[in-house]
C-alpha positions as CSV (number, residue, x, y, z in Angstrom):
1,M,-16.2,13.2,-21.6
2,S,-13.3,10.6,-21.4
3,S,-12.8,8.9,-18.2
4,N,-9.2,7.9,-18.7
5,I,-6.9,9.0,-15.8
6,L,-3.1,8.9,-16.0
7,V,-2.1,7.5,-12.6
8,I,1.5,8.2,-11.5
9,N,3.4,6.8,-8.5
10,C,6.7,8.5,-8.3
11,G,9.8,7.4,-6.4
12,S,13.3,8.9,-6.1
13,S,14.6,6.9,-9.0
14,S,11.5,5.4,-10.5
15,L,8.0,6.2,-11.8
16,K,5.2,3.8,-12.1
17,F,2.5,4.8,-14.3
18,S,-0.9,3.5,-15.8
19,V,-3.7,4.8,-17.9
20,V,-6.8,3.8,-16.1
21,N,-10.5,4.0,-17.1
22,S,-12.1,5.3,-13.9
23,Q,-15.3,3.7,-14.7
24,S,-14.3,0.1,-15.7
25,G,-10.8,-0.2,-14.2
26,E,-9.3,-1.2,-17.5
27,Q,-5.6,-0.3,-18.1
28,P,-4.8,-0.2,-21.7
29,I,-1.3,1.1,-21.0
30,S,1.0,0.8,-17.9
31,G,4.7,0.7,-17.1
32,L,7.7,1.7,-15.1
33,A,10.6,3.9,-15.5
34,E,13.4,2.9,-13.4
35,R,17.1,3.7,-12.5
36,L,16.3,7.3,-13.3
37,G,19.3,9.5,-13.3
38,D,21.5,6.5,-14.0
39,A,23.3,5.5,-17.3
40,E,21.0,2.4,-17.3
41,A,17.8,4.4,-17.2
42,I,14.9,2.8,-19.0
43,V,11.2,3.1,-19.5
44,T,9.2,-0.2,-19.9
45,I,5.7,0.1,-21.3
46,K,3.2,-2.7,-21.2
47,T,-0.1,-2.9,-23.3
48,S,-3.2,-4.6,-22.5
49,N,-2.7,-7.3,-25.0
50,G,0.5,-8.3,-23.4
51,N,3.2,-6.4,-25.5
52,K,6.2,-5.0,-23.7
53,L,8.3,-2.2,-25.2
54,T,11.6,-0.8,-23.6
55,F,13.0,2.7,-24.2
56,D,16.6,3.5,-23.3
57,I,16.7,7.0,-21.7
58,S,20.3,6.9,-20.5
59,G,20.9,9.4,-17.7
60,G,17.2,10.5,-18.0
61,E,15.5,12.0,-15.0
62,H,11.7,12.1,-14.3
63,D,11.0,14.7,-16.8
64,Q,12.5,12.7,-19.6
65,A,10.7,9.5,-18.5
66,L,7.5,11.3,-18.6
67,E,8.2,12.8,-22.0
68,T,8.9,9.2,-23.3
69,I,5.6,8.1,-21.8
70,L,3.6,11.0,-23.1
71,N,5.1,10.5,-26.6
72,Y,4.0,6.9,-26.7
73,L,0.5,7.9,-25.5
74,Q,0.3,10.4,-28.4
75,Q,1.5,7.8,-30.8
76,E,-1.2,5.5,-29.7
77,N,-3.9,8.2,-29.8
78,L,-4.4,8.0,-26.1
79,L,-3.0,11.4,-25.0
80,D,-5.9,13.4,-25.7
81,S,-8.2,11.0,-23.9
82,I,-6.4,11.8,-20.5
83,Q,-8.9,13.7,-18.5
84,A,-6.7,14.2,-15.4
85,V,-3.6,12.9,-13.6
86,G,-3.9,11.2,-10.3
87,H,-0.8,11.2,-8.1
88,R,-0.1,8.7,-5.2
89,V,1.3,10.7,-2.3
90,V,2.5,8.8,0.7
91,H,2.0,11.3,3.5
92,G,-0.6,14.0,3.9
93,G,-0.2,14.3,7.7
94,E,-3.2,15.8,9.3
95,H,-3.7,18.3,6.4
96,F,-5.5,15.9,4.3
97,T,-8.6,13.6,5.1
98,A,-9.4,13.0,1.4
99,S,-8.1,13.2,-2.1
100,T,-7.6,16.7,-3.4
101,I,-7.1,18.8,-6.6
102,I,-3.5,20.0,-6.5
103,N,-2.7,23.8,-6.4
104,E,0.2,25.8,-4.7
105,D,-1.4,25.5,-1.2
106,V,-1.6,21.7,-1.6
107,L,1.9,21.4,-2.8
108,N,3.1,23.5,0.1
109,A,1.2,21.3,2.5
110,I,2.7,18.2,0.9
111,E,6.2,19.6,1.2
112,S,5.5,20.5,4.9
113,C,5.1,16.7,5.6
114,N,8.5,15.8,3.9
115,H,10.1,15.3,7.4
116,L,7.3,12.7,8.2
117,A,8.2,10.8,4.8
118,P,11.7,11.8,3.8
119,L,12.1,8.9,1.3
120,H,8.7,9.3,-0.3
121,N,7.2,12.8,-0.3
122,P,10.0,14.7,-2.0
123,A,9.9,12.1,-4.7
124,N,6.2,12.2,-4.9
125,L,6.5,16.1,-5.4
126,I,9.1,15.7,-8.2
127,G,6.6,13.6,-10.0
128,I,3.8,16.2,-9.5
129,R,5.9,19.0,-10.7
130,S,7.2,17.2,-13.7
131,S,3.7,16.2,-14.6
132,Q,2.2,19.5,-14.2
133,K,5.0,21.0,-16.5
134,L,4.3,18.5,-19.2
135,L,0.5,18.2,-18.9
136,N,-0.6,21.6,-17.8
137,K,-4.0,21.6,-19.7
138,V,-5.6,18.9,-17.3
139,P,-6.2,19.0,-13.5
140,H,-3.8,17.0,-11.2
141,V,-5.2,15.2,-8.0
142,A,-3.2,14.1,-5.0
143,V,-4.4,10.7,-3.4
144,F,-2.8,10.1,0.0
145,D,-1.9,6.8,1.6
146,T,-2.6,8.3,5.0
147,A,-5.9,10.1,4.5
148,F,-8.1,7.0,4.9
149,H,-6.7,6.6,8.4
150,Q,-7.5,10.1,9.7
151,T,-10.8,8.9,11.1
152,M,-8.9,7.0,13.8
153,P,-9.8,8.1,17.3
154,A,-7.1,9.8,19.5
155,Q,-6.9,6.7,21.6
156,A,-5.7,4.8,18.6
157,Y,-3.3,7.3,17.0
158,L,-1.6,8.8,20.1
159,Y,1.8,7.4,21.5
160,P,2.0,7.4,25.2
161,V,5.0,10.0,25.0
162,P,4.8,13.7,26.2
163,Y,1.9,15.2,24.5
164,E,3.9,18.2,23.3
165,L,5.7,15.9,20.9
166,Y,2.4,15.5,19.1
167,Q,1.5,19.3,19.3
168,K,4.9,20.4,18.1
169,E,6.5,17.7,15.9
170,G,3.3,15.7,14.8
171,V,4.4,12.7,16.5
172,R,1.4,10.2,16.2
173,R,0.3,7.1,14.3
174,Y,-0.7,7.9,10.8
175,G,-1.0,4.7,9.0
176,F,-0.5,3.7,5.3
177,H,-1.8,1.6,2.5
178,G,-5.1,3.4,3.0
179,T,-5.8,3.5,-0.7
180,S,-5.6,-0.4,-0.8
181,H,-7.6,-0.9,2.5
182,R,-10.4,1.5,1.2
183,Y,-10.5,-0.2,-2.0
184,V,-10.9,-3.8,-0.9
185,S,-13.4,-3.0,1.9
186,M,-15.6,-1.2,-0.7
187,A,-15.1,-4.0,-3.2
188,L,-16.3,-6.6,-0.7
189,A,-19.2,-4.8,0.4
190,E,-20.2,-4.5,-3.4
191,K,-19.7,-8.2,-3.9
192,L,-21.8,-9.0,-0.8
193,E,-24.4,-6.5,-1.7
194,K,-24.4,-5.1,1.5
195,P,-23.8,-1.3,2.4
196,L,-20.2,-0.8,3.7
197,S,-21.7,1.0,6.7
198,S,-23.3,-2.1,8.0
199,L,-19.8,-4.1,8.1
200,N,-17.0,-4.4,10.5
201,L,-14.0,-5.6,8.6
202,I,-10.3,-6.3,9.0
203,S,-8.1,-5.8,5.9
204,A,-4.7,-7.4,5.8
205,H,-2.6,-5.9,2.9
206,L,0.3,-8.4,2.5
207,G,3.1,-7.7,0.2
208,N,6.7,-6.5,0.5
209,G,5.1,-3.9,2.7
210,C,2.3,-5.2,5.1
211,S,-0.3,-3.6,7.2
212,A,-3.7,-4.5,8.6
213,T,-6.6,-2.2,9.4
214,A,-9.8,-2.3,11.4
215,I,-12.6,-0.8,9.4
216,K,-16.0,0.0,11.1
217,A,-18.8,1.3,8.9
218,G,-16.4,2.1,6.2
219,Q,-13.9,4.2,8.3
220,S,-10.5,3.2,9.6
221,V,-10.5,3.0,13.4
222,D,-7.1,1.4,13.8
223,T,-4.2,0.3,11.8
224,T,-0.9,-1.5,12.4
225,M,1.5,1.1,10.7
226,G,2.4,4.1,12.7
227,L,4.4,7.4,12.3
228,T,6.3,5.5,9.6
229,P,5.6,2.4,7.6
230,L,8.1,0.6,9.9
231,E,5.6,-0.2,12.6
232,G,3.5,-3.1,12.9
233,L,3.7,-6.4,10.9
234,V,6.7,-8.3,9.9
235,M,7.5,-7.4,6.2
236,G,9.7,-8.2,3.4
237,T,12.8,-6.1,4.7
238,R,11.1,-4.2,7.6
239,S,11.2,-5.5,11.1
240,G,7.7,-4.3,12.2
241,D,7.4,-4.0,15.9
242,V,10.5,-4.1,18.0
243,D,11.4,-2.9,21.4
244,P,12.0,0.8,21.1
245,S,15.2,0.5,23.1
246,L,16.7,-1.8,20.5
247,H,18.1,1.4,18.8
248,H,20.0,2.2,22.0
249,F,21.1,-1.3,22.6
250,L,22.6,-1.7,19.0
251,C,24.2,1.6,19.1
252,T,25.9,0.9,22.6
253,Q,26.8,-2.8,22.0
254,T,27.8,-2.6,18.3
255,Q,28.7,0.9,17.7
256,M,26.2,1.3,14.9
257,T,25.0,4.8,14.3
258,I,21.5,5.6,14.6
259,D,21.1,5.8,10.8
260,E,22.8,2.4,10.5
261,V,20.1,1.0,12.9
262,N,17.4,2.7,11.0
263,T,18.7,1.2,7.7
264,L,18.9,-2.3,9.3
265,L,15.3,-2.2,10.5
266,N,14.0,-0.9,7.2
267,K,16.0,-2.6,4.7
268,K,17.7,-5.7,6.1
269,S,15.1,-7.1,8.6
270,G,11.7,-8.7,8.2
271,L,11.6,-11.9,6.1
272,L,15.0,-11.2,4.6
273,G,16.8,-10.6,7.9
274,L,15.1,-13.7,9.6
275,S,15.6,-16.0,6.7
276,G,19.1,-14.7,5.6
277,L,17.7,-15.8,2.2
278,S,15.2,-13.5,0.8
279,N,12.4,-10.9,1.2
280,D,10.2,-12.8,-1.3
281,M,7.7,-15.0,0.4
282,R,7.5,-17.2,-2.6
283,T,11.2,-18.0,-2.5
284,L,10.9,-18.6,1.4
285,E,7.9,-21.0,0.9
286,Q,9.9,-23.0,-1.7
287,A,12.9,-23.1,0.5
288,A,10.9,-24.1,3.6
289,S,9.3,-27.0,1.5
290,E,13.0,-28.2,0.8
291,G,13.9,-28.2,4.4
292,N,15.4,-24.7,5.0
293,Q,14.7,-24.1,8.7
294,Q,15.6,-20.4,8.7
295,A,13.0,-19.9,5.9
296,E,10.4,-21.9,7.9
297,I,11.0,-19.8,11.2
298,A,10.8,-16.6,9.1
299,I,7.4,-17.7,7.9
300,Q,6.3,-18.8,11.2
301,V,7.1,-15.3,12.8
302,F,5.3,-13.6,9.9
303,C,2.2,-15.6,10.4
304,Y,2.2,-15.6,14.1
305,R,2.6,-11.9,14.3
306,L,0.0,-11.2,11.7
307,A,-2.5,-13.4,13.4
308,K,-1.8,-11.7,16.7
309,Q,-2.5,-8.2,15.3
310,I,-5.6,-9.3,13.5
311,A,-6.9,-10.5,16.8
312,A,-6.0,-7.1,18.4
313,L,-7.9,-5.2,15.6
314,A,-11.0,-7.1,16.6
315,V,-11.1,-4.9,19.8
316,P,-12.2,-1.6,18.2
317,L,-14.8,-3.4,16.0
318,G,-16.6,-5.4,18.9
319,H,-17.5,-8.2,16.3
320,V,-15.9,-9.1,12.9
321,D,-18.1,-9.5,9.8
322,G,-15.0,-10.4,7.6
323,L,-11.3,-10.6,7.2
324,I,-9.9,-9.6,4.0
325,F,-6.5,-11.0,2.5
326,T,-5.1,-8.8,-0.2
327,G,-1.9,-7.7,-1.6
328,G,0.7,-10.1,-3.5
329,I,1.1,-12.5,-0.5
330,G,-2.5,-12.2,0.8
331,E,-4.1,-12.9,-2.9
332,N,-1.7,-15.7,-3.9
333,S,-0.4,-17.5,-0.9
334,V,-2.6,-20.4,0.1
335,S,-0.3,-21.7,2.9
336,I,0.1,-18.2,4.5
337,R,-3.8,-17.8,4.5
338,Q,-4.1,-21.2,6.1
339,R,-1.3,-20.7,8.8
340,V,-2.8,-17.4,9.8
341,L,-6.5,-18.6,10.1
342,E,-5.5,-21.8,12.0
343,Q,-4.1,-19.4,14.6
344,L,-7.3,-17.3,14.7
345,T,-9.9,-19.9,15.9
346,V,-10.4,-17.6,18.9
347,L,-12.3,-15.3,16.5
348,G,-14.3,-18.2,15.0
349,F,-12.4,-18.6,11.8
350,Q,-12.6,-22.3,10.3
351,L,-10.8,-22.6,7.0
352,D,-12.3,-24.4,3.9
353,P,-9.2,-25.9,2.4
354,S,-10.7,-26.6,-0.9
355,Q,-12.1,-22.9,-1.4
356,N,-8.6,-21.6,0.0
357,E,-6.9,-23.6,-2.8
358,L,-9.0,-21.6,-5.3
359,A,-8.8,-18.3,-3.5
360,G,-12.6,-18.5,-2.9
361,K,-13.0,-17.6,-6.8
362,S,-16.3,-19.8,-6.9
363,Q,-18.0,-18.0,-3.9
364,L,-17.1,-14.3,-3.9
365,G,-13.6,-14.9,-2.4
366,L,-14.9,-16.7,0.6
367,I,-12.3,-19.3,1.9
368,T,-14.0,-20.3,5.2
369,Q,-16.7,-22.8,6.1
370,A,-20.3,-22.2,6.7
371,G,-21.0,-21.0,10.1
372,S,-17.4,-19.6,10.5
373,T,-16.3,-16.0,10.8
374,P,-16.0,-15.2,7.1
375,A,-12.5,-14.6,5.6
376,Y,-12.2,-13.5,2.0
377,V,-9.5,-12.9,-0.8
378,V,-10.0,-9.7,-2.5
379,N,-7.7,-8.4,-5.1
380,T,-6.6,-4.8,-4.6
381,D,-6.4,-2.3,-7.3
382,E,-4.8,0.8,-5.9
383,E,-4.5,2.3,-9.4
384,W,-8.2,2.0,-10.0
385,M,-9.1,3.6,-6.5
386,I,-6.7,6.6,-7.5
387,A,-8.4,7.0,-10.9
388,K,-11.9,6.9,-9.2
389,D,-10.8,9.5,-6.6
390,T,-9.2,11.6,-9.3
391,Q,-12.4,11.5,-11.4
392,T,-14.6,12.2,-8.3
393,C,-12.4,15.3,-7.5
394,V,-12.5,16.6,-11.1
395,T,-16.2,16.2,-11.5
396,A,-16.8,18.0,-7.9
397,G,-14.6,20.7,-9.2
398,E,-16.4,21.4,-12.6
């Protein structure tokens, strides 16, 4: 039986997709549909040999984007190889502790979490329903960003607010990026040829969105994101942790509405807000090297807060067997890794500059000196993790 899985990550006006071999991780086809519903809607398809094709679907919505993708897969004789469809779903609340085959009950449970992720879950549901309509002969599986963190103990996930808010409204810390954190922890254990159950790890997923997670014996025991992805680390456009009274202060002092403050903290803050220049770390590193002081300050705040949070995540672990850098920044920025590790000598980290320059490629991703607490660079692959989970669910359901 084919092990090709169609992986779909659906946004409100975009749809990212890839065909992934769940055994090897190979992606013969991937791409992005963007500006959906707009006159400039397009589908871009990339093949494994580097070719790129663009299809104009002016005004097209998710259904038309999927039809375009499936027509191309049919043309390339790949459509019949699709065994199942794996869907990234941002929020599963407390309903889901693992990936699951989608049925009406699952759809209803996802919809019941819409208030917890109003920008993401409704869009995820659009992708699921459109795909089910067009690919109705194969199973569909939901893979949740939050599921990995459902192993956190109450002391880690509860906020110190009236308990009835948790009971009635689901106010608690959920965490996100679970698929990435789970993948890199498993990948590192495999590289080290050690059982994941024997390792205490901290995973730092650093991209436009950032989070760090304490992983004990393969389970998430604490993480930096909370009720929403706004909590925790400094990110591209998100502030991360701020005084909760900042909302009231800004509404009172500047007459901003609560929605405007929410937009400010989610879309105009973080690296972009601090630098006044960009949310892209590559741009900021270049600007800082040329003497831009605001870019330098933004980087310093990013690294300091990250180091502080990593140190805090050592508490539930007792001891740290390894720190993982992953995501676009974590995998590619030599200087960010250096800045962070230089502030973590309290945990015994000692950088090996030459290995850091190479992202540890010659020694299983290891970028620290002998005798140091180990730090590694591990490339994440959320699409492969989704494909693996989808394959597992389908096989278990046969």
